[in-house]
N, C-alpha and C positions, 0 to 999 in steps of 0.2 A: 718379917713383915713384908708384906709387898705394899709399893708405894704406889698410893691409887693417885692415877693421873685425872684431873678430870681435862674434859674436853670444852678448848671454850667453842662457843657457837659464836658465829658472826652475828652479830645483833644489828646490822646494817638494815635500815627498813628497805625491799625491794618495794618497788609501788608497780603492781602487775597491771599494766594497762588494756584491756580487751579488745581486738580488732574489732570496727566498728564493722561488722557482715553487711548493717542495715545499710549504711551509707556508700559502702563501696557496689552494695549491688543498685542503689539508687544511681549512683553516680554511670556505672556499666549500661542500664538501660539507657537515662540521657544519652549517653555516648552514642551508643547504636541507633536510638530513635534520631539524631541528628543527623547521622551518617546518612542512613538511610533519607530522610526528608533533603539531604542536599544532593544524593542518586537520583532519586524520584523528580527533584525538580531539573535537575542537567537532562535527564531521560527526557519529560516534557518537553524543553527546549528542543532540543535535537529532535525528537518528533512532529515538531512545529514548524521547523527548519526544514524539513523531508515532505512534510505536507504543502508549505508555501513553493515549494521546487515544483512539487507536481502538477500543482492546480498549475503554474507558471506554464507549464509542458502541455497540460489539458490545454488552457486557454491559445497557446501557439498553433496547438492543432484541430481544434475545431477551426480556427480561423483559416488554417493553410485547407480544411474540410470546405468550408464553404466558399472558399477562393474556387476550387477547384468545380465542385458543386455550378459553382457560374458560368465558369468558362466551359465548362461541359455542355451546358444548358443552352449556353451562347454558337457553341460551334454545331449542335443541333436542332438551331432553329432555322425554319424551312427556308429564308434568305441566305442563310453563311450555308447553309447544306447545298444549295442551289451553286452557291461563288464556288463553292470547293468542286463540284461537281464539272462547273466549268474550268477550272485553274487548272486539275488533273486531265481536263478533254477528254471525260467521260460521259458517253450519250447514253443516260440513266432517266427515270422518270421517277415519281411516284407510285404505285401500282394501285389500282382499282379495287374501290371497294370490293369486286366477286373476287378478285384475284386475294384476296386477302382470309388466310384460315386462322381461324381463333381455338384456340386449344382451352380449355376450361378444366380446372381441375374437380375431380367428382370422379362419378361412376365410371370406367372403363367396359366398354362393348366386349362383346368373346371373340373380334375379330384382332383388336389390338394386342389381347391378354395370349392369342394362339402366335401372334406377330413376335411377342417379346419372351415367349416359350422357346422359340425356336434357334 
């Protein structure tokens, strides 16, 4: 006769804990959202500093423009113009009204068109 052997089953109770996928996905979402927020804040701060720097450059450039325009208008004032002519010993005078030729933008007559085409 055959000997019957009973296999012993391990009767220890294993508790199977399911992996909390919902919790893990929420934590991953919160981490990604937090990192995105920090990156966006850093980017905004960097762009803000760049804007301030460019505004400062613009103010300086505008101030230089105003100074140069003022200097140029002072140089071209009639009194300064006459003084510059005397300083360089030039015998010049401003033209009379009859000597001034005014060119207006607009219609061009046929003679001028021919001159441009030649």
